NUZARO-620681 format. One record per atom (N, C-alpha, C): residue number from 1; residue in three letters; atom name; x, y negated, z. Coordinates in steps of 0.2 Angstrom, whole numbers, padded with zeros to 4 digits. Layout:
<atoms>
  vexvo  romi  rofi   east  north     up
    NUM   Ala    CA      X      Y      Z
...
</atoms>
This chain:
<atoms>
  vexvo  romi  rofi   east  north     up
      1   Ala     N   0522  -0321   0897
      1   Ala    CA   0526  -0323   0892
      1   Ala     C   0523  -0322   0885
      2   Gly     N   0521  -0326   0882
      2   Gly    CA   0523  -0322   0874
      2   Gly     C   0516  -0324   0872
      3   Ser     N   0510  -0327   0877
      3   Ser    CA   0506  -0328   0875
      3   Ser     C   0507  -0336   0872
      4   Glu     N   0500  -0339   0867
      4   Glu    CA   0500  -0343   0865
      4   Glu     C   0499  -0350   0868
      5   Asp     N   0498  -0349   0873
      5   Asp    CA   0497  -0354   0877
      5   Asp     C   0504  -0358   0882
      6   Glu     N   0508  -0351   0880
      6   Glu    CA   0514  -0351   0884
      6   Glu     C   0516  -0358   0887
      7   Asp     N   0517  -0359   0894
      7   Asp    CA   0521  -0368   0895
      7   Asp     C   0529  -0364   0898
      8   Asp     N   0532  -0372   0898
      8   Asp    CA   0538  -0371   0903
      8   Asp     C   0540  -0378   0904
      9   Ser     N   0546  -0377   0907
      9   Ser    CA   0550  -0382   0909
      9   Ser     C   0549  -0388   0903
     10   Ser     N   0549  -0388   0897
     10   Ser    CA   0552  -0392   0894
     10   Ser     C   0546  -0397   0892
     11   Ser     N   0542  -0392   0894
     11   Ser    CA   0535  -0396   0892
     11   Ser     C   0530  -0396   0885
     12   Ser     N   0533  -0395   0880
     12   Ser    CA   0528  -0397   0876
     12   Ser     C   0529  -0390   0871
     13   Asp     N   0530  -0384   0873
     13   Asp    CA   0530  -0378   0870
     13   Asp     C   0526  -0375   0868
     14   Ser     N   0520  -0377   0872
     14   Ser    CA   0513  -0371   0873
     14   Ser     C   0510  -0377   0866
     15   Glu     N   0510  -0385   0866
     15   Glu    CA   0506  -0388   0863
     15   Glu     C   0510  -0386   0855
     16   Asp     N   0518  -0384   0855
     16   Asp    CA   0521  -0384   0848
     16   Asp     C   0515  -0378   0846
     17   Glu     N   0516  -0373   0850
     17   Glu    CA   0514  -0367   0849
     17   Glu     C   0506  -0367   0844
     18   Met     N   0502  -0371   0850
     18   Met    CA   0495  -0372   0848
     18   Met     C   0494  -0377   0841
     19   Glu     N   0497  -0380   0839
     19   Glu    CA   0497  -0384   0834
     19   Glu     C   0500  -0378   0827
     20   Ile     N   0505  -0375   0829
     20   Ile    CA   0508  -0370   0824
     20   Ile     C   0503  -0365   0823
     21   Ser     N   0499  -0362   0827
     21   Ser    CA   0494  -0360   0826
     21   Ser     C   0488  -0364   0822
     22   Val     N   0489  -0368   0821
     22   Val    CA   0484  -0372   0814
     22   Val     C   0486  -0374   0807
     23   Gly     N   0493  -0375   0809
     23   Gly    CA   0496  -0378   0803
     23   Gly     C   0502  -0374   0803
     24   Ala     N   0508  -0382   0801
     24   Ala    CA   0514  -0377   0800
     24   Ala     C   0518  -0381   0806
     25   Val     N   0524  -0381   0808
     25   Val    CA   0529  -0383   0812
     25   Val     C   0527  -0388   0811
     26   Lys     N   0529  -0393   0820
     26   Lys    CA   0528  -0398   0819
     26   Lys     C   0533  -0403   0822
     27   Cys     N   0537  -0408   0819
     27   Cys    CA   0542  -0409   0819
     27   Cys     C   0546  -0414   0825
     28   Ser     N   0540  -0416   0827
     28   Ser    CA   0544  -0421   0834
     28   Ser     C   0543  -0416   0840
     29   Thr     N   0545  -0417   0846
     29   Thr    CA   0549  -0413   0850
     29   Thr     C   0544  -0414   0856
     30   Ser     N   0540  -0420   0858
     30   Ser    CA   0534  -0422   0862
     30   Ser     C   0529  -0425   0858
     31   Ile     N   0524  -0423   0865
     31   Ile    CA   0517  -0425   0861
     31   Ile     C   0514  -0431   0867
     32   Pro     N   0514  -0436   0867
     32   Pro    CA   0509  -0439   0870
     32   Pro     C   0504  -0435   0873
     33   Asp     N   0502  -0435   0882
     33   Asp    CA   0499  -0431   0884
     33   Asp     C   0490  -0435   0883
     34   Glu     N   0490  -0439   0879
     34   Glu    CA   0484  -0441   0878
     34   Glu     C   0482  -0439   0872
     35   Asp     N   0485  -0433   0867
     35   Asp    CA   0485  -0432   0862
     35   Asp     C   0487  -0423   0862
     36   Arg     N   0486  -0421   0868
     36   Arg    CA   0487  -0413   0869
     36   Arg     C   0482  -0410   0867
     37   Ser     N   0482  -0404   0866
     37   Ser    CA   0475  -0399   0867
     37   Ser     C   0471  -0397   0873
     38   Thr     N   0469  -0396   0873
     38   Thr    CA   0465  -0394   0880
     38   Thr     C   0462  -0387   0878
     39   His     N   0459  -0386   0874
     39   His    CA   0454  -0379   0870
     39   His     C   0458  -0379   0863
     40   Phe     N   0452  -0370   0861
     40   Phe    CA   0455  -0370   0854
     40   Phe     C   0450  -0365   0854
     41   Leu     N   0448  -0364   0846
     41   Leu    CA   0441  -0361   0844
     41   Leu     C   0445  -0355   0840
     42   Ala     N   0444  -0349   0841
     42   Ala    CA   0447  -0342   0839
     42   Ala     C   0443  -0336   0837
     43   Val     N   0443  -0333   0833
     43   Val    CA   0442  -0327   0830
     43   Val     C   0446  -0321   0834
     44   Arg     N   0443  -0318   0840
     44   Arg    CA   0447  -0312   0843
     44   Arg     C   0449  -0307   0838
     45   Val     N   0454  -0303   0839
     45   Val    CA   0456  -0298   0833
     45   Val     C   0454  -0292   0838
     46   Thr     N   0450  -0288   0835
     46   Thr    CA   0446  -0285   0840
     46   Thr     C   0447  -0275   0835
     47   Asn     N   0449  -0278   0828
     47   Asn    CA   0450  -0271   0827
     47   Asn     C   0455  -0264   0828
     48   Pro     N   0454  -0258   0831
     48   Pro    CA   0461  -0257   0834
     48   Pro     C   0465  -0256   0828
     49   Glu     N   0466  -0252   0823
     49   Glu    CA   0469  -0251   0815
     49   Glu     C   0474  -0258   0815
     50   Val     N   0470  -0264   0814
     50   Val    CA   0476  -0269   0815
     50   Val     C   0481  -0271   0821
     51   Ile     N   0476  -0270   0827
     51   Ile    CA   0480  -0270   0833
     51   Ile     C   0486  -0268   0832
     52   Ala     N   0485  -0261   0832
     52   Ala    CA   0493  -0252   0831
     52   Ala     C   0495  -0255   0826
     53   Asn     N   0496  -0259   0820
     53   Asn    CA   0499  -0260   0816
     53   Asn     C   0503  -0266   0817
     54   Leu     N   0501  -0273   0823
     54   Leu    CA   0504  -0277   0821
     54   Leu     C   0508  -0274   0828
     55   Leu     N   0505  -0271   0831
     55   Leu    CA   0512  -0267   0836
     55   Leu     C   0518  -0264   0836
     56   Thr     N   0517  -0262   0829
     56   Thr    CA   0524  -0259   0826
     56   Thr     C   0527  -0265   0825
     57   Val     N   0525  -0268   0820
     57   Val    CA   0531  -0275   0817
     57   Val     C   0533  -0278   0825
     58   Gln     N   0530  -0279   0831
     58   Gln    CA   0532  -0281   0833
     58   Gln     C   0538  -0276   0837
     59   Lys     N   0536  -0272   0840
     59   Lys    CA   0542  -0264   0841
     59   Lys     C   0547  -0265   0836
     60   Asn     N   0546  -0265   0828
     60   Asn    CA   0554  -0267   0826
     60   Asn     C   0558  -0274   0828
     61   Ile     N   0554  -0279   0829
     61   Ile    CA   0558  -0283   0829
     61   Ile     C   0562  -0285   0836
     62   Val     N   0557  -0281   0843
     62   Val    CA   0560  -0282   0848
     62   Val     C   0566  -0274   0849
     63   Asp     N   0566  -0270   0844
     63   Asp    CA   0570  -0265   0843
     63   Asp     C   0579  -0268   0839
     64   Gln     N   0577  -0274   0836
     64   Gln    CA   0584  -0279   0834
     64   Gln     C   0587  -0282   0841
     65   Glu     N   0582  -0285   0845
     65   Glu    CA   0584  -0289   0848
     65   Glu     C   0579  -0290   0855
     66   Glu     N   0580  -0287   0861
     66   Glu    CA   0578  -0283   0865
     66   Glu     C   0573  -0290   0870
     67   Ile     N   0578  -0297   0869
     67   Ile    CA   0576  -0301   0872
     67   Ile     C   0570  -0304   0872
     68   Leu     N   0568  -0303   0862
     68   Leu    CA   0562  -0305   0859
     68   Leu     C   0555  -0301   0862
     69   Arg     N   0555  -0298   0865
     69   Arg    CA   0547  -0294   0869
     69   Arg     C   0543  -0298   0874
     70   Asp     N   0548  -0304   0877
     70   Asp    CA   0547  -0309   0879
     70   Asp     C   0542  -0315   0877
     71   Cys     N   0544  -0315   0866
     71   Cys    CA   0539  -0319   0863
     71   Cys     C   0535  -0316   0859
     72   Cys     N   0534  -0310   0859
     72   Cys    CA   0528  -0307   0858
     72   Cys     C   0522  -0310   0861
     73   Met     N   0516  -0310   0855
     73   Met    CA   0510  -0308   0858
     73   Met     C   0510  -0303   0858
     74   Lys     N   0505  -0303   0865
     74   Lys    CA   0501  -0296   0870
     74   Lys     C   0499  -0295   0866
     75   Glu     N   0494  -0288   0866
     75   Glu    CA   0490  -0285   0862
     75   Glu     C   0484  -0287   0863
     76   Gly     N   0481  -0289   0870
     76   Gly    CA   0474  -0294   0870
     76   Gly     C   0475  -0300   0867
     77   Leu     N   0479  -0300   0865
     77   Leu    CA   0478  -0310   0864
     77   Leu     C   0479  -0310   0857
     78   Phe     N   0477  -0305   0852
     78   Phe    CA   0478  -0307   0845
     78   Phe     C   0473  -0311   0842
     79   His     N   0473  -0317   0839
     79   His    CA   0466  -0320   0838
     79   His     C   0469  -0324   0832
     80   Ile     N   0463  -0327   0828
     80   Ile    CA   0464  -0330   0822
     80   Ile     C   0462  -0338   0824
     81   Thr     N   0465  -0343   0825
     81   Thr    CA   0464  -0349   0828
     81   Thr     C   0459  -0352   0820
     82   Leu     N   0455  -0357   0824
     82   Leu    CA   0449  -0360   0817
     82   Leu     C   0448  -0366   0819
     83   Gly     N   0452  -0369   0826
     83   Gly    CA   0450  -0376   0829
     83   Gly     C   0454  -0380   0834
     84   Met     N   0457  -0383   0836
     84   Met    CA   0461  -0387   0840
     84   Met     C   0458  -0393   0843
     85   Phe     N   0457  -0395   0849
     85   Phe    CA   0452  -0399   0853
     85   Phe     C   0456  -0402   0859
     86   Arg     N   0454  -0410   0861
     86   Arg    CA   0455  -0412   0869
     86   Arg     C   0449  -0410   0870
     87   Ile     N   0445  -0409   0874
     87   Ile    CA   0438  -0412   0879
     87   Ile     C   0441  -0417   0884
     88   Met     N   0437  -0419   0886
     88   Met    CA   0440  -0424   0891
     88   Met     C   0439  -0423   0896
     89   Asp     N   0433  -0422   0899
     89   Asp    CA   0427  -0421   0904
     89   Asp     C   0422  -0415   0905
     90   Ile     N   0419  -0416   0910
     90   Ile    CA   0414  -0410   0911
     90   Ile     C   0409  -0411   0906
     91   Glu     N   0405  -0417   0904
     91   Glu    CA   0401  -0419   0899
     91   Glu     C   0403  -0415   0892
     92   Gly     N   0409  -0417   0887
     92   Gly    CA   0413  -0413   0885
     92   Gly     C   0411  -0406   0884
     93   Ile     N   0413  -0403   0890
     93   Ile    CA   0416  -0397   0889
     93   Ile     C   0408  -0393   0889
     94   Gln     N   0402  -0396   0892
     94   Gln    CA   0395  -0392   0892
     94   Gln     C   0394  -0394   0887
     95   Ala     N   0394  -0401   0881
     95   Ala    CA   0392  -0401   0874
     95   Ala     C   0397  -0396   0869
     96   Ala     N   0402  -0393   0871
     96   Ala    CA   0405  -0389   0868
     96   Ala     C   0403  -0383   0867
     97   Val     N   0401  -0381   0873
     97   Val    CA   0400  -0373   0877
     97   Val     C   0392  -0373   0875
     98   Asp     N   0388  -0376   0873
     98   Asp    CA   0382  -0375   0870
     98   Asp     C   0383  -0375   0864
     99   Leu     N   0387  -0380   0861
     99   Leu    CA   0389  -0381   0851
     99   Leu     C   0388  -0372   0850
    100   Val     N   0394  -0371   0853
    100   Val    CA   0397  -0362   0852
    100   Val     C   0393  -0360   0851
    101   Asp     N   0386  -0357   0859
    101   Asp    CA   0384  -0354   0860
    101   Asp     C   0377  -0353   0856
    102   Asn     N   0377  -0361   0852
    102   Asn    CA   0370  -0359   0847
    102   Asn     C   0371  -0358   0840
    103   Leu     N   0378  -0358   0839
    103   Leu    CA   0383  -0355   0834
    103   Leu     C   0379  -0349   0833
    104   Thr     N   0377  -0345   0838
    104   Thr    CA   0374  -0339   0835
    104   Thr     C   0369  -0339   0829
    105   Thr     N   0364  -0344   0830
    105   Thr    CA   0359  -0345   0827
    105   Thr     C   0360  -0352   0821
    106   Asp     N   0364  -0355   0823
    106   Asp    CA   0365  -0360   0818
    106   Asp     C   0369  -0360   0812
    107   Ser     N   0373  -0354   0812
    107   Ser    CA   0378  -0353   0807
    107   Ser     C   0373  -0348   0803
    108   Ser     N   0368  -0345   0803
    108   Ser    CA   0367  -0340   0802
    108   Ser     C   0365  -0340   0793
    109   Glu     N   0364  -0349   0793
    109   Glu    CA   0363  -0349   0786
    109   Glu     C   0369  -0350   0780
    110   Val     N   0376  -0352   0785
    110   Val    CA   0380  -0352   0781
    110   Val     C   0382  -0344   0781
    111   Met     N   0382  -0339   0785
    111   Met    CA   0384  -0333   0785
    111   Met     C   0380  -0327   0781
    112   Gln     N   0374  -0330   0779
    112   Gln    CA   0369  -0323   0777
    112   Gln     C   0373  -0322   0771
    113   Gly     N   0372  -0316   0769
    113   Gly    CA   0374  -0315   0765
    113   Gly     C   0380  -0314   0761
    114   Arg     N   0384  -0315   0768
    114   Arg    CA   0391  -0318   0762
    114   Arg     C   0395  -0312   0766
    115   Asp     N   0400  -0310   0762
    115   Asp    CA   0406  -0305   0765
    115   Asp     C   0410  -0310   0771
    116   Thr     N   0411  -0307   0778
    116   Thr    CA   0414  -0309   0783
    116   Thr     C   0421  -0306   0784
    117   Ser     N   0422  -0302   0780
    117   Ser    CA   0429  -0298   0779
    117   Ser     C   0435  -0303   0778
    118   Leu     N   0441  -0303   0784
    118   Leu    CA   0445  -0306   0784
    118   Leu     C   0452  -0301   0783
    119   Ile     N   0454  -0301   0777
    119   Ile    CA   0461  -0297   0775
    119   Ile     C   0466  -0299   0779
    120   Ile     N   0470  -0293   0783
    120   Ile    CA   0476  -0295   0788
    120   Ile     C   0482  -0292   0782
    121   Arg     N   0486  -0294   0781
    121   Arg    CA   0492  -0293   0774
    121   Arg     C   0498  -0298   0775
    122   Asn     N   0503  -0293   0773
    122   Asn    CA   0510  -0298   0773
    122   Asn     C   0511  -0302   0779
    123   Leu     N   0519  -0302   0780
    123   Leu    CA   0521  -0305   0786
    123   Leu     C   0523  -0312   0783
    124   Asn     N   0522  -0320   0787
    124   Asn    CA   0527  -0324   0785
    124   Asn     C   0529  -0327   0791
    125   Asn     N   0531  -0333   0790
    125   Asn    CA   0535  -0338   0795
    125   Asn     C   0534  -0346   0795
    126   Phe     N   0533  -0350   0801
    126   Phe    CA   0534  -0355   0802
    126   Phe     C   0540  -0356   0804
    127   Gly     N   0546  -0359   0798
    127   Gly    CA   0552  -0362   0802
    127   Gly     C   0554  -0356   0806
    128   His     N   0553  -0351   0802
    128   His    CA   0558  -0343   0805
    128   His     C   0558  -0345   0813
    129   Arg     N   0552  -0350   0817
    129   Arg    CA   0553  -0347   0824
    129   Arg     C   0545  -0343   0826
    130   Val     N   0540  -0346   0820
    130   Val    CA   0535  -0341   0820
    130   Val     C   0535  -0336   0816
    131   Val     N   0534  -0329   0818
    131   Val    CA   0530  -0324   0813
    131   Val     C   0523  -0322   0813
    132   Tyr     N   0522  -0322   0809
    132   Tyr    CA   0515  -0321   0807
    132   Tyr     C   0511  -0316   0802
    133   Ala     N   0505  -0314   0802
    133   Ala    CA   0502  -0311   0797
    133   Ala     C   0499  -0316   0794
    134   Glu     N   0499  -0314   0786
    134   Glu    CA   0494  -0319   0783
    134   Glu     C   0486  -0316   0786
    135   Val     N   0480  -0320   0784
    135   Val    CA   0474  -0321   0785
    135   Val     C   0473  -0323   0780
    136   His     N   0471  -0316   0774
    136   His    CA   0466  -0318   0766
    136   His     C   0458  -0317   0767
    137   Pro     N   0454  -0323   0769
    137   Pro    CA   0444  -0319   0767
    137   Pro     C   0445  -0317   0760
    138   Arg     N   0441  -0310   0763
    138   Arg    CA   0438  -0307   0756
    138   Arg     C   0434  -0312   0752
    139   Asp     N   0431  -0315   0754
    139   Asp    CA   0426  -0322   0753
    139   Asp     C   0430  -0329   0754
    140   Pro     N   0436  -0332   0749
    140   Pro    CA   0438  -0337   0751
    140   Pro     C   0431  -0345   0754
    141   Gln     N   0429  -0344   0748
    141   Gln    CA   0424  -0347   0748
    141   Gln     C   0419  -0349   0753
    142   Phe     N   0416  -0343   0755
    142   Phe    CA   0413  -0343   0762
    142   Phe     C   0418  -0344   0768
    143   Phe     N   0425  -0344   0770
    143   Phe    CA   0427  -0345   0775
    143   Phe     C   0427  -0353   0775
    144   Gln     N   0429  -0354   0768
    144   Gln    CA   0431  -0363   0769
    144   Gln     C   0425  -0366   0770
    145   Asp     N   0419  -0363   0767
    145   Asp    CA   0411  -0367   0769
    145   Asp     C   0413  -0367   0779
    146   Phe     N   0413  -0360   0780
    146   Phe    CA   0414  -0359   0787
    146   Phe     C   0417  -0365   0791
    147   Val     N   0422  -0363   0791
    147   Val    CA   0427  -0369   0794
    147   Val     C   0427  -0375   0793
    148   Ser     N   0424  -0377   0786
    148   Ser    CA   0420  -0384   0786
    148   Ser     C   0415  -0385   0790
    149   Phe     N   0409  -0379   0791
    149   Phe    CA   0404  -0382   0793
    149   Phe     C   0407  -0381   0805
    150   Ile     N   0411  -0378   0805
    150   Ile    CA   0411  -0379   0812
    150   Ile     C   0414  -0386   0814
    151   Lys     N   0417  -0386   0808
    151   Lys    CA   0423  -0395   0809
    151   Lys     C   0415  -0398   0811
    152   Ala     N   0412  -0399   0804
    152   Ala    CA   0406  -0403   0805
    152   Ala     C   0404  -0406   0811
    153   Lys     N   0400  -0400   0813
    153   Lys    CA   0397  -0399   0820
    153   Lys     C   0399  -0402   0826
    154   Phe     N   0406  -0398   0827
    154   Phe    CA   0413  -0405   0833
    154   Phe     C   0412  -0409   0832
    155   Asp     N   0412  -0414   0825
    155   Asp    CA   0414  -0420   0825
    155   Asp     C   0407  -0423   0827
    156   Leu     N   0401  -0420   0826
    156   Leu    CA   0397  -0425   0831
    156   Leu     C   0395  -0425   0837
    157   Leu     N   0403  -0421   0839
    157   Leu    CA   0401  -0423   0850
    157   Leu     C   0404  -0429   0849
    158   Gly     N   0407  -0433   0844
    158   Gly    CA   0409  -0440   0846
    158   Gly     C   0419  -0439   0848
    159   Glu     N   0420  -0444   0855
    159   Glu    CA   0426  -0444   0856
    159   Glu     C   0425  -0441   0863
    160   Lys     N   0421  -0436   0867
    160   Lys    CA   0424  -0431   0870
    160   Lys     C   0425  -0425   0871
    161   Val     N   0426  -0423   0865
    161   Val    CA   0428  -0419   0860
    161   Val     C   0431  -0421   0855
    162   Lys     N   0437  -0420   0855
    162   Lys    CA   0443  -0424   0850
    162   Lys     C   0445  -0418   0847
    163   Ser     N   0445  -0416   0841
    163   Ser    CA   0449  -0413   0836
    163   Ser     C   0456  -0415   0836
    164   Thr     N   0462  -0412   0837
    164   Thr    CA   0469  -0412   0837
    164   Thr     C   0472  -0408   0833
    165   Asn     N   0468  -0405   0829
    165   Asn    CA   0470  -0400   0823
    165   Asn     C   0476  -0407   0818
    166   Ser     N   0483  -0405   0817
    166   Ser    CA   0486  -0408   0815
    166   Ser     C   0491  -0409   0808
    167   Phe     N   0487  -0402   0806
    167   Phe    CA   0490  -0399   0798
    167   Phe     C   0486  -0397   0793
    168   Glu     N   0488  -0398   0788
    168   Glu    CA   0483  -0391   0783
    168   Glu     C   0482  -0385   0786
    169   Phe     N   0477  -0384   0785
    169   Phe    CA   0473  -0377   0787
    169   Phe     C   0476  -0372   0785
    170   Ile     N   0480  -0366   0789
    170   Ile    CA   0482  -0361   0787
    170   Ile     C   0480  -0355   0793
    171   Pro     N   0476  -0350   0790
    171   Pro    CA   0474  -0346   0794
    171   Pro     C   0479  -0339   0796
    172   His     N   0480  -0339   0801
    172   His    CA   0486  -0334   0801
    172   His     C   0485  -0332   0807
    173   Leu     N   0488  -0325   0810
    173   Leu    CA   0490  -0321   0815
    173   Leu     C   0496  -0322   0817
    174   Thr     N   0495  -0326   0822
    174   Thr    CA   0502  -0326   0826
    174   Thr     C   0505  -0317   0830
    175   Leu     N   0510  -0316   0828
    175   Leu    CA   0513  -0309   0830
    175   Leu     C   0520  -0310   0834
    176   Thr     N   0525  -0316   0833
    176   Thr    CA   0529  -0319   0838
    176   Thr     C   0532  -0324   0838
    177   Lys     N   0534  -0328   0843
    177   Lys    CA   0535  -0334   0844
    177   Lys     C   0541  -0336   0849
    178   Val     N   0548  -0338   0846
    178   Val    CA   0553  -0339   0849
    178   Val     C   0550  -0347   0855
    179   Ser     N   0550  -0343   0862
    179   Ser    CA   0549  -0351   0866
    179   Ser     C   0554  -0352   0868
    180   Arg     N   0555  -0359   0871
    180   Arg    CA   0562  -0364   0871
    180   Arg     C   0565  -0358   0879
    181   Pro     N   0564  -0359   0880
    181   Pro    CA   0568  -0353   0888
    181   Pro     C   0572  -0348   0882
    182   Ile     N   0570  -0343   0880
    182   Ile    CA   0572  -0339   0875
    182   Ile     C   0577  -0343   0870
    183   Ser     N   0574  -0346   0866
    183   Ser    CA   0579  -0350   0863
    183   Ser     C   0585  -0353   0866
    184   Arg     N   0586  -0356   0871
    184   Arg    CA   0592  -0358   0877
    184   Arg     C   0595  -0351   0879
    185   Ile     N   0594  -0347   0880
    185   Ile    CA   0596  -0341   0880
    185   Ile     C   0600  -0336   0875
    186   Arg     N   0595  -0335   0871
    186   Arg    CA   0600  -0334   0862
    186   Arg     C   0605  -0339   0860
    187   Arg     N   0603  -0346   0861
    187   Arg    CA   0605  -0351   0858
    187   Arg     C   0603  -0352   0850
    188   Ser     N   0597  -0349   0849
    188   Ser    CA   0592  -0350   0843
    188   Ser     C   0583  -0350   0843
    189   Gln     N   0583  -0352   0840
    189   Gln    CA   0578  -0352   0840
    189   Gln     C   0573  -0347   0834
    190   Tyr     N   0577  -0343   0831
    190   Tyr    CA   0576  -0342   0823
    190   Tyr     C   0576  -0335   0824
    191   Ile     N   0570  -0333   0820
    191   Ile    CA   0570  -0322   0819
    191   Ile     C   0570  -0323   0812
    192   Ser     N   0577  -0319   0814
    192   Ser    CA   0580  -0318   0805
    192   Ser     C   0574  -0314   0804
    193   Gln     N   0573  -0316   0794
    193   Gln    CA   0569  -0311   0793
    193   Gln     C   0568  -0302   0791
    194   Ser     N   0577  -0301   0791
    194   Ser    CA   0577  -0293   0790
    194   Ser     C   0574  -0292   0797
    195   Tyr     N   0573  -0292   0803
    195   Tyr    CA   0570  -0290   0808
    195   Tyr     C   0562  -0286   0808
    196   Tyr     N   0560  -0289   0803
    196   Tyr    CA   0553  -0286   0800
    196   Tyr     C   0553  -0287   0792
    197   Ala     N   0558  -0286   0789
    197   Ala    CA   0556  -0284   0781
    197   Ala     C   0553  -0279   0779
    198   Glu     N   0552  -0273   0783
    198   Glu    CA   0554  -0267   0781
    198   Glu     C   0545  -0267   0781
    199   His     N   0540  -0272   0785
    199   His    CA   0534  -0272   0787
    199   His     C   0530  -0280   0780
    200   Ala     N   0537  -0284   0776
    200   Ala    CA   0535  -0290   0776
    200   Ala     C   0528  -0290   0772
    201   Ala     N   0528  -0284   0767
    201   Ala    CA   0520  -0283   0762
    201   Ala     C   0517  -0278   0764
    202   Asn     N   0517  -0277   0771
    202   Asn    CA   0509  -0273   0772
    202   Asn     C   0505  -0276   0771
    203   Gln     N   0499  -0270   0772
    203   Gln    CA   0493  -0270   0775
    203   Gln     C   0492  -0271   0780
    204   Phe     N   0487  -0273   0783
    204   Phe    CA   0486  -0271   0791
    204   Phe     C   0480  -0271   0793
    205   Gly     N   0476  -0269   0788
    205   Gly    CA   0468  -0270   0788
    205   Gly     C   0464  -0276   0791
    206   Glu     N   0459  -0275   0789
    206   Glu    CA   0452  -0281   0791
    206   Glu     C   0449  -0283   0798
    207   Gln     N   0449  -0288   0799
    207   Gln    CA   0446  -0292   0806
    207   Gln     C   0439  -0296   0801
    208   Arg     N   0432  -0295   0805
    208   Arg    CA   0427  -0295   0803
    208   Arg     C   0425  -0303   0807
    209   Leu     N   0424  -0309   0805
    209   Leu    CA   0423  -0314   0809
    209   Leu     C   0416  -0314   0810
    210   Asp     N   0417  -0310   0818
    210   Asp    CA   0410  -0309   0820
    210   Asp     C   0411  -0311   0829
    211   Asn     N   0415  -0315   0831
    211   Asn    CA   0415  -0317   0837
    211   Asn     C   0418  -0324   0835
    212   Leu     N   0416  -0329   0841
    212   Leu    CA   0421  -0335   0842
    212   Leu     C   0421  -0336   0847
    213   Gln     N   0426  -0338   0851
    213   Gln    CA   0429  -0338   0858
    213   Gln     C   0431  -0347   0859
    214   Leu     N   0428  -0350   0863
    214   Leu    CA   0432  -0356   0865
    214   Leu     C   0436  -0353   0870
    215   Cys     N   0442  -0353   0871
    215   Cys    CA   0449  -0355   0873
    215   Cys     C   0451  -0360   0877
    216   Ile     N   0451  -0358   0883
    216   Ile    CA   0455  -0367   0886
    216   Ile     C   0465  -0364   0886
    217   Ile     N   0467  -0370   0885
    217   Ile    CA   0473  -0367   0885
    217   Ile     C   0478  -0368   0892
    218   Glu     N   0479  -0361   0894
    218   Glu    CA   0483  -0361   0899
    218   Glu     C   0486  -0355   0902
    219   Ser     N   0488  -0353   0906
    219   Ser    CA   0492  -0346   0908
    219   Ser     C   0489  -0340   0907
    220   Ser     N   0482  -0342   0911
    220   Ser    CA   0478  -0337   0913
    220   Ser     C   0475  -0332   0909
    221   Thr     N   0473  -0326   0911
    221   Thr    CA   0469  -0324   0902
    221   Thr     C   0462  -0320   0908
    222   Arg     N   0459  -0316   0904
    222   Arg    CA   0452  -0315   0905
    222   Arg     C   0454  -0309   0908
    223   Phe     N   0448  -0304   0911
    223   Phe    CA   0449  -0300   0915
    223   Phe     C   0451  -0294   0910
    224   Asp     N   0448  -0293   0902
    224   Asp    CA   0451  -0287   0898
    224   Asp     C   0457  -0293   0895
    225   Gly     N   0461  -0297   0897
    225   Gly    CA   0467  -0296   0894
    225   Gly     C   0469  -0304   0888
    226   Phe     N   0461  -0305   0887
    226   Phe    CA   0461  -0313   0882
    226   Phe     C   0462  -0319   0885
    227   Tyr     N   0464  -0322   0883
    227   Tyr    CA   0464  -0332   0884
    227   Tyr     C   0456  -0331   0890
    228   Thr     N   0457  -0336   0893
    228   Thr    CA   0452  -0336   0896
    228   Thr     C   0449  -0343   0895
    229   Thr     N   0441  -0341   0894
    229   Thr    CA   0436  -0344   0890
    229   Thr     C   0429  -0346   0893
    230   Leu     N   0427  -0354   0888
    230   Leu    CA   0423  -0358   0893
    230   Leu     C   0417  -0356   0891
    231   Thr     N   0416  -0350   0884
    231   Thr    CA   0411  -0345   0881
    231   Thr     C   0412  -0341   0877
    232   Asp     N   0411  -0337   0876
    232   Asp    CA   0411  -0332   0868
    232   Asp     C   0406  -0331   0866
    233   Val     N   0406  -0329   0858
    233   Val    CA   0398  -0327   0856
    233   Val     C   0400  -0322   0850
    234   Lys     N   0394  -0319   0849
    234   Lys    CA   0395  -0312   0844
    234   Lys     C   0391  -0317   0838
    235   Leu     N   0396  -0315   0832
    235   Leu    CA   0390  -0318   0826
    235   Leu     C   0385  -0312   0820
</atoms>
């Protein structure tokens, strides 16, 4: 529980959360199967300082309401989503894997001499259902250039790898999200801002944009606790 790809019997919790990862809360409660994301591209958070600070916030939330423990992102899953995709078949999977594998060299021109630091600071929320830490690139122009570069690369793959980003891109790092089963038990999907107010303006640390993970949206995780990936690269 608590992972961003978490699914449940009400069907669309997984997709709602993944779409929240890219932008804002989706208003509709059901998503046609043909529009569901199957994979996402993300930066894994690897800085121990950031992880420890985020876990402190989660502890504060859980201290207020124990049932929210199951809604907290596990420490091995902290990430920053860069894009959501629906990959249709094995050809699409191979094309996406090749693309990501080649980014180690293809992205050098965009990254050369640029500051790739992502500052993790302040807490915010999507519809009071998702609590997240804001991601502030030290060089906003670099980050915009990089995300645009990634999007353009994936767009070249055509229909076999379809972008499913539904909202304006808001870089963020999810800490806690109320799942549908928990919201039914609590009779509320909202997390009070008072649960995390004392950390709302905290500096949590920095994460470099130094890795990319092409993740599968499923409940299983990798040997190291991160999402199952088709491929991952160091930049």
